[in-house]
BALOBA-1460 file (C-alpha; in Angstrom, 3 decimals):
// residues 194
<rec num="1" residu="m" x="-11.380" y="-24.885" z="-53.004"/>
<rec num="2" residu="l" x="-14.673" y="-25.937" z="-54.576"/>
<rec num="3" residu="d" x="-17.347" y="-23.601" z="-55.852"/>
<rec num="4" residu="p" x="-19.573" y="-22.785" z="-52.836"/>
<rec num="5" residu="r" x="-22.628" y="-24.116" z="-54.688"/>
<rec num="6" residu="f" x="-21.243" y="-27.629" z="-54.274"/>
<rec num="7" residu="v" x="-22.856" y="-27.575" z="-50.814"/>
<rec num="8" residu="f" x="-26.116" y="-28.444" z="-52.586"/>
<rec num="9" residu="l" x="-24.515" y="-31.617" z="-53.944"/>
<rec num="10" residu="g" x="-23.227" y="-32.404" z="-50.460"/>
<rec num="11" residu="a" x="-26.669" y="-31.838" z="-48.957"/>
<rec num="12" residu="a" x="-28.257" y="-34.084" z="-51.589"/>
<rec num="13" residu="i" x="-25.720" y="-36.829" z="-50.829"/>
<rec num="14" residu="g" x="-26.408" y="-36.496" z="-47.096"/>
<rec num="15" residu="l" x="-30.156" y="-36.636" z="-47.662"/>
<rec num="16" residu="v" x="-29.773" y="-39.771" z="-49.810"/>
<rec num="17" residu="g" x="-28.039" y="-41.338" z="-46.818"/>
<rec num="18" residu="s" x="-30.893" y="-40.268" z="-44.550"/>
<rec num="19" residu="v" x="-33.525" y="-41.708" z="-46.877"/>
<rec num="20" residu="r" x="-31.556" y="-44.984" z="-47.064"/>
<rec num="21" residu="y" x="-31.391" y="-45.093" z="-43.259"/>
<rec num="22" residu="a" x="-35.129" y="-44.325" z="-43.015"/>
<rec num="23" residu="v" x="-35.960" y="-47.141" z="-45.448"/>
<rec num="24" residu="a" x="-33.685" y="-49.523" z="-43.516"/>
<rec num="25" residu="t" x="-35.494" y="-48.453" z="-40.342"/>
<rec num="26" residu="v" x="-38.943" y="-49.130" z="-41.798"/>
<rec num="27" residu="r" x="-37.732" y="-52.541" z="-43.017"/>
<rec num="28" residu="g" x="-36.261" y="-53.377" z="-39.603"/>
<rec num="29" residu="r" x="-32.609" y="-53.377" z="-40.739"/>
<rec num="30" residu="a" x="-31.572" y="-50.305" z="-38.734"/>
<rec num="31" residu="e" x="-32.532" y="-49.370" z="-35.195"/>
<rec num="32" residu="p" x="-32.218" y="-45.621" z="-34.625"/>
<rec num="33" residu="n" x="-32.005" y="-44.376" z="-31.070"/>
<rec num="34" residu="r" x="-34.886" y="-41.902" z="-30.846"/>
<rec num="35" residu="v" x="-33.090" y="-39.668" z="-28.329"/>
<rec num="36" residu="t" x="-30.084" y="-39.283" z="-30.623"/>
<rec num="37" residu="w" x="-32.112" y="-38.792" z="-33.775"/>
<rec num="38" residu="f" x="-34.424" y="-36.249" z="-32.138"/>
<rec num="39" residu="l" x="-31.404" y="-34.253" z="-30.977"/>
<rec num="40" residu="w" x="-29.676" y="-34.744" z="-34.335"/>
<rec num="41" residu="a" x="-32.745" y="-33.126" z="-35.921"/>
<rec num="42" residu="a" x="-33.336" y="-30.365" z="-33.351"/>
<rec num="43" residu="a" x="-29.792" y="-29.067" z="-32.770"/>
<rec num="44" residu="p" x="-28.891" y="-28.604" z="-36.464"/>
<rec num="45" residu="l" x="-32.241" y="-27.033" z="-37.325"/>
<rec num="46" residu="i" x="-31.809" y="-24.490" z="-34.552"/>
<rec num="47" residu="g" x="-28.145" y="-24.099" z="-35.567"/>
<rec num="48" residu="f" x="-29.247" y="-23.444" z="-39.138"/>
<rec num="49" residu="f" x="-31.258" y="-20.425" z="-38.008"/>
<rec num="50" residu="a" x="-28.307" y="-19.209" z="-35.904"/>
<rec num="51" residu="q" x="-26.088" y="-19.505" z="-38.978"/>
<rec num="52" residu="l" x="-28.605" y="-17.491" z="-40.996"/>
<rec num="53" residu="d" x="-28.429" y="-14.843" z="-38.268"/>
<rec num="54" residu="s" x="-24.616" y="-14.864" z="-38.591"/>
<rec num="55" residu="d" x="-24.747" y="-14.503" z="-42.379"/>
<rec num="56" residu="v" x="-22.838" y="-17.764" z="-42.816"/>
<rec num="57" residu="g" x="-24.220" y="-18.202" z="-46.325"/>
<rec num="58" residu="l" x="-24.153" y="-21.422" z="-48.324"/>
<rec num="59" residu="p" x="-22.319" y="-23.537" z="-45.705"/>
<rec num="60" residu="s" x="-25.556" y="-23.358" z="-43.697"/>
<rec num="61" residu="v" x="-27.089" y="-25.726" z="-46.276"/>
<rec num="62" residu="l" x="-25.105" y="-28.551" z="-44.621"/>
<rec num="63" residu="t" x="-26.606" y="-27.678" z="-41.249"/>
<rec num="64" residu="l" x="-30.120" y="-27.590" z="-42.694"/>
<rec num="65" residu="s" x="-29.657" y="-30.996" z="-44.337"/>
<rec num="66" residu="a" x="-28.097" y="-32.285" z="-41.100"/>
<rec num="67" residu="g" x="-31.391" y="-31.473" z="-39.365"/>
<rec num="68" residu="l" x="-33.879" y="-32.521" z="-42.042"/>
<rec num="69" residu="g" x="-32.276" y="-35.933" z="-42.649"/>
<rec num="70" residu="p" x="-32.473" y="-37.074" z="-39.018"/>
<rec num="71" residu="l" x="-36.043" y="-35.761" z="-38.845"/>
<rec num="72" residu="v" x="-36.954" y="-38.154" z="-41.690"/>
<rec num="73" residu="v" x="-35.247" y="-41.052" z="-39.850"/>
<rec num="74" residu="l" x="-36.951" y="-40.141" z="-36.568"/>
<rec num="75" residu="l" x="-40.362" y="-40.148" z="-38.265"/>
<rec num="76" residu="a" x="-39.549" y="-43.512" z="-39.898"/>
<rec num="77" residu="s" x="-38.777" y="-44.970" z="-36.459"/>
<rec num="78" residu="f" x="-42.442" y="-44.542" z="-35.537"/>
<rec num="79" residu="i" x="-43.594" y="-46.585" z="-38.548"/>
<rec num="80" residu="n" x="-41.802" y="-49.786" z="-37.500"/>
<rec num="81" residu="r" x="-41.746" y="-49.888" z="-33.708"/>
<rec num="82" residu="r" x="-39.766" y="-53.156" z="-33.700"/>
<rec num="83" residu="s" x="-36.867" y="-51.477" z="-35.486"/>
<rec num="84" residu="t" x="-36.403" y="-48.855" z="-32.782"/>
<rec num="85" residu="a" x="-34.101" y="-49.423" z="-29.826"/>
<rec num="86" residu="r" x="-35.530" y="-48.856" z="-26.362"/>
<rec num="87" residu="v" x="-34.774" y="-45.587" z="-24.598"/>
<rec num="88" residu="s" x="-32.637" y="-46.213" z="-21.503"/>
<rec num="89" residu="v" x="-31.816" y="-44.070" z="-18.487"/>
<rec num="90" residu="f" x="-28.413" y="-43.419" z="-20.101"/>
<rec num="91" residu="d" x="-30.147" y="-42.214" z="-23.286"/>
<rec num="92" residu="l" x="-32.383" y="-39.899" z="-21.287"/>
<rec num="93" residu="a" x="-29.405" y="-38.522" z="-19.334"/>
<rec num="94" residu="c" x="-27.605" y="-37.723" z="-22.611"/>
<rec num="95" residu="g" x="-30.812" y="-36.178" z="-23.911"/>
<rec num="96" residu="i" x="-31.125" y="-33.975" z="-20.822"/>
<rec num="97" residu="v" x="-27.500" y="-32.803" z="-21.086"/>
<rec num="98" residu="s" x="-27.919" y="-32.116" z="-24.797"/>
<rec num="99" residu="g" x="-31.256" y="-30.379" z="-24.235"/>
<rec num="100" residu="t" x="-29.658" y="-28.216" z="-21.557"/>
<rec num="101" residu="a" x="-26.931" y="-27.229" z="-24.031"/>
<rec num="102" residu="i" x="-29.648" y="-26.236" z="-26.518"/>
<rec num="103" residu="v" x="-31.439" y="-24.116" z="-23.880"/>
<rec num="104" residu="v" x="-28.177" y="-22.410" z="-22.851"/>
<rec num="105" residu="w" x="-27.372" y="-21.839" z="-26.484"/>
<rec num="106" residu="l" x="-30.770" y="-20.244" z="-27.167"/>
<rec num="107" residu="a" x="-30.437" y="-18.065" z="-24.055"/>
<rec num="108" residu="v" x="-27.000" y="-16.774" z="-25.061"/>
<rec num="109" residu="g" x="-28.358" y="-14.803" z="-28.019"/>
<rec num="110" residu="d" x="-24.947" y="-14.699" z="-29.716"/>
<rec num="111" residu="a" x="-25.310" y="-16.501" z="-33.050"/>
<rec num="112" residu="p" x="-21.627" y="-17.551" z="-33.470"/>
<rec num="113" residu="l" x="-21.585" y="-18.946" z="-29.931"/>
<rec num="114" residu="a" x="-24.977" y="-20.534" z="-30.580"/>
<rec num="115" residu="v" x="-23.484" y="-22.561" z="-33.438"/>
<rec num="116" residu="l" x="-20.795" y="-23.911" z="-31.085"/>
<rec num="117" residu="f" x="-23.467" y="-24.854" z="-28.529"/>
<rec num="118" residu="a" x="-25.385" y="-26.596" z="-31.334"/>
<rec num="119" residu="v" x="-22.291" y="-28.675" z="-32.054"/>
<rec num="120" residu="a" x="-21.933" y="-29.520" z="-28.347"/>
<rec num="121" residu="a" x="-25.618" y="-30.455" z="-28.066"/>
<rec num="122" residu="d" x="-25.427" y="-32.610" z="-31.175"/>
<rec num="123" residu="a" x="-22.257" y="-34.339" z="-29.931"/>
<rec num="124" residu="v" x="-23.758" y="-35.217" z="-26.548"/>
<rec num="125" residu="g" x="-26.874" y="-36.403" z="-28.348"/>
<rec num="126" residu="a" x="-24.679" y="-38.735" z="-30.416"/>
<rec num="127" residu="v" x="-23.331" y="-40.586" z="-27.373"/>
<rec num="128" residu="p" x="-26.237" y="-43.091" z="-27.151"/>
<rec num="129" residu="t" x="-25.782" y="-44.022" z="-30.811"/>
<rec num="130" residu="v" x="-21.997" y="-44.333" z="-30.450"/>
<rec num="131" residu="r" x="-22.631" y="-46.636" z="-27.481"/>
<rec num="132" residu="k" x="-25.226" y="-48.648" z="-29.429"/>
<rec num="133" residu="a" x="-22.942" y="-48.926" z="-32.476"/>
<rec num="134" residu="w" x="-20.190" y="-50.289" z="-30.220"/>
<rec num="135" residu="r" x="-22.484" y="-52.865" z="-28.623"/>
<rec num="136" residu="d" x="-24.557" y="-53.799" z="-31.687"/>
<rec num="137" residu="p" x="-22.894" y="-52.596" z="-34.902"/>
<rec num="138" residu="d" x="-25.416" y="-54.459" z="-37.046"/>
<rec num="139" residu="s" x="-28.165" y="-52.168" z="-35.724"/>
<rec num="140" residu="e" x="-26.599" y="-49.272" z="-37.650"/>
<rec num="141" residu="n" x="-26.362" y="-48.330" z="-41.326"/>
<rec num="142" residu="a" x="-22.725" y="-47.450" z="-42.040"/>
<rec num="143" residu="i" x="-23.502" y="-46.078" z="-45.513"/>
<rec num="144" residu="f" x="-25.496" y="-43.266" z="-43.892"/>
<rec num="145" residu="y" x="-22.453" y="-42.112" z="-41.922"/>
<rec num="146" residu="v" x="-20.181" y="-42.374" z="-44.975"/>
<rec num="147" residu="l" x="-22.551" y="-40.140" z="-46.959"/>
<rec num="148" residu="v" x="-22.786" y="-37.645" z="-44.083"/>
<rec num="149" residu="g" x="-18.978" y="-37.539" z="-44.076"/>
<rec num="150" residu="v" x="-18.955" y="-36.861" z="-47.824"/>
<rec num="151" residu="n" x="-21.469" y="-34.034" z="-47.292"/>
<rec num="152" residu="a" x="-19.315" y="-32.515" z="-44.539"/>
<rec num="153" residu="s" x="-16.140" y="-32.884" z="-46.618"/>
<rec num="154" residu="i" x="-17.697" y="-31.132" z="-49.599"/>
<rec num="155" residu="t" x="-18.868" y="-28.317" z="-47.341"/>
<rec num="156" residu="m" x="-15.399" y="-27.935" z="-45.810"/>
<rec num="157" residu="l" x="-13.903" y="-27.731" z="-49.306"/>
<rec num="158" residu="t" x="-16.250" y="-24.876" z="-50.250"/>
<rec num="159" residu="l" x="-15.495" y="-22.614" z="-47.291"/>
<rec num="160" residu="v" x="-14.324" y="-19.117" z="-48.064"/>
<rec num="161" residu="h" x="-14.382" y="-17.714" z="-44.520"/>
<rec num="162" residu="w" x="-12.892" y="-19.726" z="-41.672"/>
<rec num="163" residu="r" x="-14.894" y="-18.341" z="-38.765"/>
<rec num="164" residu="p" x="-15.999" y="-20.955" z="-36.195"/>
<rec num="165" residu="e" x="-19.677" y="-20.439" z="-36.989"/>
<rec num="166" residu="t" x="-18.856" y="-21.274" z="-40.618"/>
<rec num="167" residu="w" x="-16.764" y="-24.431" z="-40.225"/>
<rec num="168" residu="a" x="-17.608" y="-25.856" z="-36.770"/>
<rec num="169" residu="f" x="-20.705" y="-27.819" z="-37.717"/>
<rec num="170" residu="a" x="-19.115" y="-29.272" z="-40.859"/>
<rec num="171" residu="a" x="-15.979" y="-30.287" z="-38.932"/>
<rec num="172" residu="y" x="-18.101" y="-31.907" z="-36.232"/>
<rec num="173" residu="m" x="-20.215" y="-33.765" z="-38.821"/>
<rec num="174" residu="l" x="-17.051" y="-35.088" z="-40.467"/>
<rec num="175" residu="t" x="-15.640" y="-36.175" z="-37.093"/>
<rec num="176" residu="i" x="-18.792" y="-37.942" z="-35.867"/>
<rec num="177" residu="s" x="-19.355" y="-39.655" z="-39.211"/>
<rec num="178" residu="l" x="-15.758" y="-40.934" z="-39.295"/>
<rec num="179" residu="t" x="-16.065" y="-42.075" z="-35.680"/>
<rec num="180" residu="l" x="-19.290" y="-43.999" z="-36.251"/>
<rec num="181" residu="t" x="-18.173" y="-45.478" z="-39.581"/>
<rec num="182" residu="t" x="-14.952" y="-46.707" z="-37.970"/>
<rec num="183" residu="i" x="-16.720" y="-48.167" z="-34.927"/>
<rec num="184" residu="i" x="-19.314" y="-49.934" z="-37.065"/>
<rec num="185" residu="g" x="-16.693" y="-51.334" z="-39.452"/>
<rec num="186" residu="l" x="-14.272" y="-52.521" z="-36.769"/>
<rec num="187" residu="r" x="-16.963" y="-53.969" z="-34.509"/>
<rec num="188" residu="r" x="-18.656" y="-55.809" z="-37.398"/>
<rec num="189" residu="a" x="-15.306" y="-57.290" z="-38.425"/>
<rec num="190" residu="r" x="-14.651" y="-58.380" z="-34.846"/>
<rec num="191" residu="h" x="-18.082" y="-60.006" z="-34.538"/>
<rec num="192" residu="r" x="-17.587" y="-61.909" z="-37.807"/>
<rec num="193" residu="h" x="-14.281" y="-63.402" z="-36.609"/>
<rec num="194" residu="r" x="-15.835" y="-64.871" z="-33.487"/>
């Protein structure tokens, strides 16, 4: 197990990935889906406050960085409109489902359960980006997802208490980052061999 203060290193690594993605967005090399990135900012930021309410401690730093990073990318998407993918009916449907999960989560009032709803909301919000990465892997920045995975891994290695509200968000972040990194890598390789 790592010293719990290593979460700050993990958060810094994750934020470096977010800044790289934001710069790639401004330069037109990445095309963030605004629905996903809005939800990726909102759900973790709300989850961060639920974790504070649950006395999660330092692992909540991951959740805070998981919200702040996407907020930076979302704001960057408004600087270069050409680098932003259009919002489709599918994107909006995922956004509505994710938003509903956030509302249910806020209404529950139980902080540990709220963290699990935050994970669910974030996961549904990720679906448009998973779909976009599958269709157009070059519209994504794989390094961002690798760095998010490193952040989540460091956080998992610092955990002292294995309550769901402590590990759920980190485990989800590791899973979604591995999923997107794999999709982007495999789909890019397939497109190059055509």
